[in-house]
NUDRENSE-882461 format. One record per residue (C-alpha): residue number from 1; x negated, y negated, z. Coordinates in steps of 0.2 Angstrom, whole numbers, plus 5000, padded with zeros to 4 digits. Layout:
N
R    i    px    py    pz
R  NUM     X     Y     Z
...
***
This chain:
720
R    i    px    py    pz
R    1  5000  5000  5000
R    2  4985  4989  5003
R    3  4979  4991  4986
R    4  4996  4988  4979
R    5  4997  4972  4988
R    6  4980  4966  4983
R    7  4985  4970  4965
R    8  5001  4960  4966
R    9  4990  4945  4973
R   10  4977  4947  4959
R   11  4991  4947  4945
R   12  4999  4932  4953
R   13  5016  4941  4955
R   14  5017  4934  4973
R   15  5014  4916  4967
R   16  5026  4918  4953
R   17  5039  4924  4965
R   18  5037  4909  4977
R   19  5037  4897  4962
R   20  5052  4905  4955
R   21  5062  4904  4971
R   22  5057  4886  4974
R   23  5062  4881  4956
R   24  5078  4891  4957
R   25  5083  4882  4973
R   26  5079  4865  4965
R   27  5089  4869  4949
R   28  5104  4875  4959
R   29  5104  4858  4969
R   30  5104  4848  4953
R   31  5117  4859  4945
R   32  5128  4857  4960
R   33  5127  4838  4959
R   34  5130  4838  4940
R   35  5145  4850  4940
R   36  5153  4842  4955
R   37  5153  4825  4946
R   38  5160  4832  4930
R   39  5173  4842  4940
R   40  5168  4859  4932
R   41  5177  4874  4938
R   42  5169  4884  4953
R   43  5165  4899  4942
R   44  5152  4889  4932
R   45  5141  4887  4948
R   46  5144  4905  4952
R   47  5138  4909  4935
R   48  5122  4899  4937
R   49  5118  4908  4954
R   50  5121  4925  4946
R   51  5109  4920  4932
R   52  5096  4915  4944
R   53  5098  4931  4954
R   54  5097  4942  4939
R   55  5081  4932  4932
R   56  5071  4935  4948
R   57  5067  4954  4946
R   58  5064  4951  4927
R   59  5051  4937  4930
R   60  5042  4948  4943
R   61  5041  4962  4930
R   62  5035  4951  4917
R   63  5021  4943  4928
R   64  5016  4961  4933
R   65  5015  4967  4915
R   66  5008  4952  4906
R   67  4994  4940  4907
R   68  4992  4923  4900
R   69  4975  4922  4891
R   70  4966  4908  4881
R   71  4972  4919  4866
R   72  4990  4920  4871
R   73  5001  4932  4880
R   74  4994  4949  4882
R   75  4999  4965  4891
R   76  4989  4966  4907
R   77  4982  4983  4903
R   78  4974  4977  4886
R   79  4965  4963  4895
R   80  4946  4966  4900
R   81  4945  4963  4919
R   82  4928  4954  4916
R   83  4937  4941  4904
R   84  4953  4939  4915
R   85  4958  4921  4919
R   86  4971  4925  4932
R   87  4961  4915  4945
R   88  4964  4899  4934
R   89  4982  4904  4932
R   90  4983  4905  4951
R   91  4977  4888  4954
R   92  4990  4881  4941
R   93  5004  4890  4950
R   94  4999  4883  4966
R   95  4999  4865  4960
R   96  5016  4869  4951
R   97  5023  4876  4968
R   98  5017  4861  4978
R   99  5025  4849  4965
R  100  5041  4858  4966
R  101  5040  4858  4985
R  102  5038  4839  4985
R  103  5054  4838  4974
R  104  5063  4849  4986
R  105  5058  4838  5001
R  106  5064  4822  4991
R  107  5081  4831  4987
R  108  5083  4836  5006
R  109  5079  4819  5012
R  110  5091  4811  4999
R  111  5105  4822  5005
R  112  5101  4817  5023
R  113  5101  4799  5020
R  114  5116  4799  5008
R  115  5128  4813  5013
R  116  5141  4818  5001
R  117  5158  4810  5004
R  118  5170  4823  5009
R  119  5183  4826  4996
R  120  5201  4821  5001
R  121  5211  4836  5007
R  122  5221  4843  4993
R  123  5240  4842  4997
R  124  5248  4859  5000
R  125  5258  4865  4985
R  126  5269  4875  4997
R  127  5286  4866  4998
R  128  5290  4857  5014
R  129  5303  4866  5024
R  130  5316  4856  5033
R  131  5319  4860  5051
R  132  5338  4858  5048
R  133  5339  4872  5036
R  134  5346  4890  5037
R  135  5350  4905  5026
R  136  5364  4917  5029
R  137  5359  4934  5023
R  138  5372  4946  5017
R  139  5378  4956  5033
R  140  5375  4975  5031
R  141  5389  4987  5030
R  142  5386  5000  5044
R  143  5403  5008  5043
R  144  5403  5027  5042
R  145  5411  5028  5025
R  146  5400  5014  5018
R  147  5415  5006  5010
R  148  5415  4989  5018
R  149  5402  4980  5008
R  150  5413  4967  5001
R  151  5420  4964  5019
R  152  5403  4962  5027
R  153  5397  4950  5013
R  154  5414  4941  5016
R  155  5410  4938  5034
R  156  5393  4931  5030
R  157  5399  4921  5016
R  158  5413  4913  5027
R  159  5399  4909  5040
R  160  5389  4901  5026
R  161  5403  4890  5020
R  162  5407  4885  5038
R  163  5389  4880  5041
R  164  5388  4870  5025
R  165  5401  4858  5032
R  166  5388  4852  5045
R  167  5381  4835  5039
R  168  5362  4835  5036
R  169  5361  4854  5037
R  170  5353  4862  5022
R  171  5361  4879  5019
R  172  5354  4891  5006
R  173  5366  4896  4993
R  174  5376  4912  4993
R  175  5369  4920  4977
R  176  5351  4918  4982
R  177  5352  4922  5001
R  178  5362  4938  4996
R  179  5349  4943  4984
R  180  5338  4950  4997
R  181  5351  4963  5002
R  182  5342  4980  5003
R  183  5325  4973  4999
R  184  5318  4976  5016
R  185  5308  4960  5015
R  186  5300  4952  5030
R  187  5311  4937  5036
R  188  5296  4925  5036
R  189  5294  4929  5017
R  190  5312  4927  5014
R  191  5312  4910  5023
R  192  5297  4904  5013
R  193  5305  4909  4997
R  194  5322  4901  5001
R  195  5313  4886  5009
R  196  5323  4887  5026
R  197  5318  4886  5044
R  198  5331  4898  5051
R  199  5339  4914  5045
R  200  5355  4922  5051
R  201  5357  4941  5048
R  202  5369  4953  5054
R  203  5380  4969  5051
R  204  5397  4975  5051
R  205  5403  4992  5057
R  206  5422  4995  5054
R  207  5431  5011  5060
R  208  5450  5011  5058
R  209  5457  4995  5065
R  210  5441  4992  5076
R  211  5427  4981  5070
R  212  5410  4977  5077
R  213  5400  4962  5071
R  214  5382  4959  5075
R  215  5374  4943  5072
R  216  5356  4937  5075
R  217  5349  4920  5072
R  218  5330  4920  5069
R  219  5317  4906  5068
R  220  5307  4909  5052
R  221  5291  4901  5058
R  222  5288  4914  5073
R  223  5301  4927  5070
R  224  5309  4922  5087
R  225  5327  4927  5090
R  226  5337  4911  5095
R  227  5351  4922  5099
R  228  5358  4940  5096
R  229  5376  4945  5100
R  230  5389  4959  5097
R  231  5407  4956  5094
R  232  5420  4970  5096
R  233  5437  4966  5090
R  234  5453  4973  5082
R  235  5453  4969  5063
R  236  5468  4957  5065
R  237  5457  4946  5076
R  238  5444  4944  5062
R  239  5446  4925  5061
R  240  5444  4923  5079
R  241  5428  4934  5077
R  242  5422  4922  5064
R  243  5426  4907  5074
R  244  5416  4914  5089
R  245  5401  4918  5079
R  246  5401  4901  5071
R  247  5403  4893  5088
R  248  5388  4903  5095
R  249  5377  4898  5080
R  250  5382  4880  5083
R  251  5377  4881  5101
R  252  5360  4889  5097
R  253  5357  4876  5083
R  254  5363  4862  5093
R  255  5349  4864  5106
R  256  5336  4864  5093
R  257  5340  4854  5077
R  258  5358  4849  5076
R  259  5361  4837  5090
R  260  5380  4836  5093
R  261  5387  4843  5077
R  262  5401  4854  5078
R  263  5409  4867  5067
R  264  5427  4868  5061
R  265  5436  4884  5064
R  266  5439  4896  5048
R  267  5455  4894  5039
R  268  5468  4907  5045
R  269  5477  4919  5033
R  270  5485  4936  5033
R  271  5471  4948  5035
R  272  5475  4959  5020
R  273  5477  4943  5008
R  274  5460  4937  5015
R  275  5453  4954  5012
R  276  5458  4954  4994
R  277  5452  4936  4992
R  278  5434  4940  4998
R  279  5433  4955  4987
R  280  5438  4944  4972
R  281  5427  4930  4976
R  282  5412  4942  4977
R  283  5416  4948  4959
R  284  5418  4931  4952
R  285  5401  4926  4958
R  286  5393  4939  4947
R  287  5401  4930  4931
R  288  5402  4948  4924
R  289  5418  4950  4913
R  290  5424  4967  4919
R  291  5422  4962  4937
R  292  5431  4945  4935
R  293  5445  4955  4927
R  294  5446  4965  4942
R  295  5445  4950  4953
R  296  5461  4943  4944
R  297  5470  4958  4949
R  298  5466  4958  4967
R  299  5470  4939  4968
R  300  5487  4943  4962
R  301  5489  4955  4976
R  302  5482  4942  4989
R  303  5495  4929  4982
R  304  5509  4942  4984
R  305  5504  4946  5002
R  306  5502  4928  5007
R  307  5510  4916  4995
R  308  5504  4901  5006
R  309  5485  4905  5005
R  310  5478  4891  4994
R  311  5461  4898  4991
R  312  5468  4913  4982
R  313  5477  4901  4969
R  314  5462  4891  4966
R  315  5451  4907  4963
R  316  5464  4914  4951
R  317  5464  4898  4941
R  318  5445  4898  4941
R  319  5444  4916  4935
R  320  5457  4913  4921
R  321  5446  4898  4914
R  322  5430  4908  4916
R  323  5438  4923  4906
R  324  5443  4911  4891
R  325  5434  4911  4875
R  326  5429  4893  4877
R  327  5410  4889  4874
R  328  5400  4893  4890
R  329  5413  4905  4897
R  330  5413  4924  4898
R  331  5429  4931  4891
R  332  5441  4932  4876
R  333  5457  4925  4883
R  334  5462  4911  4870
R  335  5457  4894  4878
R  336  5474  4886  4876
R  337  5482  4901  4885
R  338  5470  4901  4899
R  339  5472  4882  4902
R  340  5491  4884  4901
R  341  5491  4898  4914
R  342  5478  4890  4926
R  343  5485  4873  4928
R  344  5501  4878  4939
R  345  5489  4888  4950
R  346  5478  4873  4953
R  347  5493  4862  4957
R  348  5500  4875  4969
R  349  5483  4876  4978
R  350  5482  4857  4980
R  351  5500  4856  4986
R  352  5496  4869  4999
R  353  5479  4861  5004
R  354  5475  4844  4996
R  355  5458  4844  5003
R  356  5453  4861  4997
R  357  5435  4859  4988
R  358  5437  4874  4977
R  359  5454  4868  4970
R  360  5447  4851  4966
R  361  5431  4859  4958
R  362  5442  4871  4947
R  363  5453  4856  4942
R  364  5437  4847  4936
R  365  5433  4862  4926
R  366  5451  4862  4918
R  367  5449  4843  4914
R  368  5432  4846  4906
R  369  5440  4859  4894
R  370  5455  4849  4890
R  371  5458  4833  4880
R  372  5456  4823  4896
R  373  5445  4808  4898
R  374  5428  4810  4905
R  375  5433  4799  4920
R  376  5447  4811  4925
R  377  5435  4826  4925
R  378  5421  4817  4934
R  379  5432  4809  4947
R  380  5439  4826  4952
R  381  5422  4835  4953
R  382  5415  4820  4963
R  383  5429  4823  4975
R  384  5425  4841  4977
R  385  5407  4837  4981
R  386  5413  4824  4994
R  387  5424  4838  5003
R  388  5409  4850  5002
R  389  5392  4844  4996
R  390  5387  4862  4994
R  391  5400  4866  4982
R  392  5389  4874  4968
R  393  5402  4875  4955
R  394  5407  4857  4956
R  395  5389  4851  4955
R  396  5385  4862  4940
R  397  5401  4856  4931
R  398  5399  4838  4935
R  399  5381  4839  4929
R  400  5387  4846  4912
R  401  5398  4831  4910
R  402  5385  4819  4913
R  403  5371  4827  4903
R  404  5373  4817  4887
R  405  5376  4800  4895
R  406  5367  4786  4903
R  407  5369  4797  4919
R  408  5357  4811  4913
R  409  5345  4808  4927
R  410  5359  4811  4939
R  411  5364  4826  4929
R  412  5347  4834  4932
R  413  5347  4829  4950
R  414  5363  4837  4953
R  415  5357  4853  4946
R  416  5340  4852  4955
R  417  5350  4850  4971
R  418  5361  4866  4967
R  419  5346  4876  4962
R  420  5336  4871  4977
R  421  5349  4878  4989
R  422  5353  4892  4977
R  423  5341  4897  4964
R  424  5350  4912  4959
R  425  5366  4903  4955
R  426  5365  4907  4937
R  427  5375  4894  4928
R  428  5366  4880  4937
R  429  5349  4889  4935
R  430  5352  4891  4916
R  431  5358  4873  4914
R  432  5343  4866  4923
R  433  5332  4876  4912
R  434  5341  4869  4896
R  435  5340  4851  4904
R  436  5321  4853  4906
R  437  5320  4860  4888
R  438  5329  4845  4882
R  439  5315  4834  4888
R  440  5302  4847  4884
R  441  5297  4849  4903
R  442  5293  4867  4899
R  443  5281  4868  4914
R  444  5295  4864  4926
R  445  5306  4877  4917
R  446  5292  4890  4919
R  447  5289  4886  4937
R  448  5308  4888  4941
R  449  5308  4905  4932
R  450  5293  4911  4942
R  451  5302  4906  4958
R  452  5318  4916  4953
R  453  5308  4931  4947
R  454  5300  4932  4964
R  455  5317  4935  4971
R  456  5325  4946  4957
R  457  5310  4953  4948
R  458  5311  4954  4929
R  459  5330  4952  4929
R  460  5341  4949  4914
R  461  5343  4931  4918
R  462  5325  4929  4920
R  463  5322  4936  4903
R  464  5336  4925  4896
R  465  5327  4910  4903
R  466  5310  4916  4896
R  467  5318  4919  4879
R  468  5325  4901  4879
R  469  5308  4894  4883
R  470  5300  4904  4870
R  471  5313  4899  4857
R  472  5310  4881  4860
R  473  5291  4884  4859
R  474  5293  4892  4842
R  475  5288  4910  4848
R  476  5302  4919  4839
R  477  5296  4936  4842
R  478  5295  4934  4861
R  479  5312  4925  4860
R  480  5320  4939  4851
R  481  5313  4952  4863
R  482  5318  4943  4879
R  483  5335  4936  4873
R  484  5340  4953  4865
R  485  5337  4961  4882
R  486  5348  4948  4890
R  487  5362  4950  4877
R  488  5362  4969  4879
R  489  5365  4966  4897
R  490  5379  4954  4895
R  491  5385  4952  4877
R  492  5401  4942  4883
R  493  5391  4927  4888
R  494  5393  4914  4875
R  495  5377  4905  4880
R  496  5367  4921  4878
R  497  5375  4926  4861
R  498  5372  4908  4855
R  499  5354  4907  4859
R  500  5350  4925  4853
R  501  5360  4921  4837
R  502  5349  4906  4834
R  503  5333  4916  4837
R  504  5338  4930  4824
R  505  5344  4916  4812
R  506  5328  4907  4813
R  507  5318  4923  4810
R  508  5328  4927  4795
R  509  5338  4941  4802
R  510  5355  4935  4795
R  511  5364  4951  4797
R  512  5359  4952  4815
R  513  5363  4934  4819
R  514  5380  4937  4811
R  515  5383  4951  4823
R  516  5379  4943  4839
R  517  5381  4924  4837
R  518  5395  4914  4845
R  519  5410  4915  4833
R  520  5409  4899  4824
R  521  5390  4900  4823
R  522  5392  4916  4813
R  523  5397  4907  4797
R  524  5380  4900  4791
R  525  5372  4917  4795
R  526  5385  4926  4784
R  527  5383  4913  4770
R  528  5364  4916  4770
R  529  5367  4934  4770
R  530  5378  4933  4755
R  531  5393  4940  4765
R  532  5405  4926  4759
R  533  5421  4936  4761
R  534  5418  4939  4779
R  535  5413  4921  4782
R  536  5429  4915  4774
R  537  5439  4927  4785
R  538  5431  4920  4801
R  539  5435  4903  4794
R  540  5453  4907  4792
R  541  5454  4914  4810
R  542  5446  4899  4817
R  543  5459  4887  4809
R  544  5472  4896  4819
R  545  5465  4891  4836
R  546  5460  4875  4845
R  547  5443  4869  4840
R  548  5430  4860  4850
R  549  5415  4850  4844
R  550  5403  4865  4845
R  551  5415  4874  4833
R  552  5416  4858  4822
R  553  5398  4856  4820
R  554  5395  4875  4816
R  555  5409  4875  4803
R  556  5404  4859  4796
R  557  5386  4866  4793
R  558  5394  4880  4783
R  559  5406  4870  4773
R  560  5394  4856  4769
R  561  5381  4870  4763
R  562  5395  4874  4750
R  563  5398  4856  4746
R  564  5415  4857  4753
R  565  5416  4840  4762
R  566  5434  4837  4759
R  567  5439  4853  4767
R  568  5428  4849  4782
R  569  5436  4832  4784
R  570  5453  4840  4783
R  571  5449  4852  4797
R  572  5443  4838  4808
R  573  5458  4828  4805
R  574  5470  4843  4809
R  575  5460  4846  4825
R  576  5464  4828  4830
R  577  5481  4828  4824
R  578  5489  4822  4840
R  579  5479  4805  4839
R  580  5484  4791  4828
R  581  5467  4787  4822
R  582  5456  4803  4821
R  583  5440  4793  4820
R  584  5443  4789  4839
R  585  5449  4806  4844
R  586  5443  4811  4861
R  587  5437  4827  4855
R  588  5423  4818  4846
R  589  5419  4806  4860
R  590  5417  4818  4874
R  591  5404  4829  4867
R  592  5387  4830  4876
R  593  5375  4826  4861
R  594  5384  4816  4848
R  595  5371  4813  4835
R  596  5373  4830  4825
R  597  5392  4829  4825
R  598  5392  4811  4820
R  599  5379  4814  4806
R  600  5389  4828  4799
R  601  5405  4818  4798
R  602  5396  4803  4791
R  603  5388  4814  4777
R  604  5405  4822  4773
R  605  5413  4804  4772
R  606  5399  4798  4760
R  607  5403  4813  4749
R  608  5421  4807  4747
R  609  5417  4789  4746
R  610  5424  4784  4763
R  611  5409  4773  4766
R  612  5416  4761  4779
R  613  5421  4776  4790
R  614  5404  4784  4787
R  615  5395  4769  4793
R  616  5406  4768  4809
R  617  5400  4786  4813
R  618  5382  4782  4809
R  619  5383  4768  4821
R  620  5389  4781  4834
R  621  5375  4792  4830
R  622  5362  4778  4832
R  623  5370  4775  4850
R  624  5369  4794  4854
R  625  5351  4795  4848
R  626  5346  4779  4858
R  627  5354  4787  4874
R  628  5344  4803  4872
R  629  5328  4793  4869
R  630  5331  4783  4885
R  631  5331  4799  4895
R  632  5316  4806  4886
R  633  5324  4819  4874
R  634  5310  4828  4866
R  635  5314  4845  4857
R  636  5316  4851  4839
R  637  5335  4850  4839
R  638  5333  4831  4844
R  639  5320  4827  4831
R  640  5330  4836  4817
R  641  5345  4826  4823
R  642  5335  4810  4821
R  643  5329  4815  4804
R  644  5347  4818  4798
R  645  5352  4801  4804
R  646  5336  4793  4795
R  647  5341  4802  4779
R  648  5358  4795  4779
R  649  5352  4777  4782
R  650  5339  4780  4768
R  651  5323  4779  4779
R  652  5312  4791  4770
R  653  5297  4788  4782
R  654  5307  4791  4797
R  655  5314  4807  4790
R  656  5296  4814  4788
R  657  5290  4807  4804
R  658  5304  4815  4814
R  659  5302  4832  4805
R  660  5284  4832  4809
R  661  5289  4829  4827
R  662  5301  4844  4826
R  663  5288  4855  4820
R  664  5276  4849  4833
R  665  5290  4853  4846
R  666  5291  4871  4840
R  667  5303  4872  4826
R  668  5300  4888  4816
R  669  5313  4895  4804
R  670  5313  4905  4789
R  671  5326  4894  4780
R  672  5316  4879  4784
R  673  5326  4862  4786
R  674  5343  4869  4779
R  675  5356  4856  4785
R  676  5365  4846  4771
R  677  5361  4829  4777
R  678  5343  4832  4772
R  679  5347  4837  4754
R  680  5342  4820  4746
R  681  5324  4823  4752
R  682  5320  4840  4746
R  683  5310  4834  4732
R  684  5298  4824  4743
R  685  5281  4832  4742
R  686  5279  4828  4761
R  687  5296  4837  4765
R  688  5290  4852  4754
R  689  5274  4853  4763
R  690  5282  4853  4780
R  691  5295  4865  4776
R  692  5282  4877  4769
R  693  5272  4876  4785
R  694  5288  4880  4795
R  695  5292  4895  4784
R  696  5274  4902  4785
R  697  5274  4901  4804
R  698  5291  4910  4804
R  699  5284  4924  4793
R  700  5270  4926  4805
R  701  5283  4929  4819
R  702  5293  4941  4808
R  703  5277  4951  4806
R  704  5276  4953  4824
R  705  5293  4960  4824
R  706  5290  4971  4810
R  707  5303  4962  4799
R  708  5301  4959  4781
R  709  5312  4938  4774
R  710  5330  4916  4783
R  711  5349  4899  4797
R  712  5361  4885  4807
R  713  5361  4873  4821
R  714  5373  4868  4835
R  715  5371  4861  4853
R  716  5369  4875  4866
R  717  5384  4874  4877
R  718  5382  4873  4896
R  719  5386  4888  4907
R  720  5401  4888  4918
***
């Protein structure tokens, strides 16, 4: 070993090791300073350190095997010991090491004299949890037969509704808090996901006419039980049990966070009627067509048992409206029939209980689906929220009415408030995703999807949201995969079918789009698929029902593609036949995004030389576009609307600029820019170049799908 050490010294391996270590330390200090100032990611510094560490043994091997001679670098074994100059190299290495050590001392001294300013602490990204907040989890059914799940959930839901009446108390929404049922998640994790400080959990055990309710109030931060209590009662005392549980919770919360707030007792009803009402409301929450149909049946039973129970009437009216074939709903009852049947039920509910929040909310939905003024619908929905600020349906529907107006910011805020309390409430969640997409805030949309996915996993609604975002980004292959899954899960959702139909249409699968798209949106797909007779048959059936603006835009696209402007105008006039002046028909004034409807009408009027009327609609289109611009609209639907308006006023440069922005925003479609108002610019070389680029990108998406060819455009309807 002594000889080995002597040889290492002779070959300067030890000197090289010392010099390398000092140089490496100095280089890392300089790198740290530079990388810190340019805000380089931490992995860059880690890479430098790894490179220095890996270089150390290589340098030692090199210094052992080679010697630097006056004739250049040679293998040590080929150098005559008598002619070796290692002693000169040793002196140079000593001087180099001394110089490096001086630099090290200077760096260390500078750090002592001018210490680094500590960086400002990074704000935590974890949302702040309000102390005045609670989630009511779905109570477990511990009955021997396991057949009281709806009853157990009903108990917890009523408690949730009672707690929601306390001013200043944030109560997590029913859909989200109930989603953790049977997941066996730690209560602290649930509290963190739902952003609440307290959790109420419990169970119900029913045997014959006897019932035992167990309730536990837990502080999320430390898992401490603020109280735990059992209640044994006869079934006909259920409302008394609810009141006692609510009172106990109030006492427990009052000592910690609520001050002197109190809780009103639950509304009494005949137990069997209430039982049916709870079962129905649970099914309505799902927005599943078959379950809502069953809900309608059990609500009829509840009304028959207790004709004076107002909530049953309100929910029966709601389920009829949700099962209609109106845009954004989930069934196939003719819209006019559903509205006619639901209004007497709403009036009955309000006659029995003028301050029933769910009755006011349902009336607001009825107004929004009728030829009522915007003011009527918004006033009723605002009243519902005054009565119960946690009324999720009212918040969602009011947001939909405000979405295309100067109150767009309030619209988004309403949805954000609903989703904050109840991220799994699908209508508000989906509408908020659409709201973010309208202003191209796709990062917010993706963050919201990730939050919901953490609760539900890769659920159909998560995939619907992902597919919607992918569609707006021009990722048609991903959009079709995700939206197709959501459609297979719930083909009765008009929103899902509309979005999935668009994705297939843009990808050139016209037959597929004609199969799944919302009924009036099938027409363009059938036209492009050369299935003209089927399109004509659908057109005939549509004329036999009450049409809304979504229908009129889709039908207009189809008729104008065939140069049938007169037929389109006749259809619009007949749809507004109750009004003396069809141009001011409310059906055209209440739509959420006016520009695409107004430009279609203006284009049609120009075709039949009704230019003065066309100019009036163009003026409305300009107002609608300016409104959208004020709230930051930025998606390809919007920019194509702008290009259509620019085409009709003869502004060629604005047409091209708007189409460029549409492409930059993610517009990808096999048929290119297919709408009739753009026809006058199809010979413009700039137009041709843009359209070819759009179609080439679409073909790339088709290849990902294994497809081989091309189309329509309508505003996506809000979910109810």
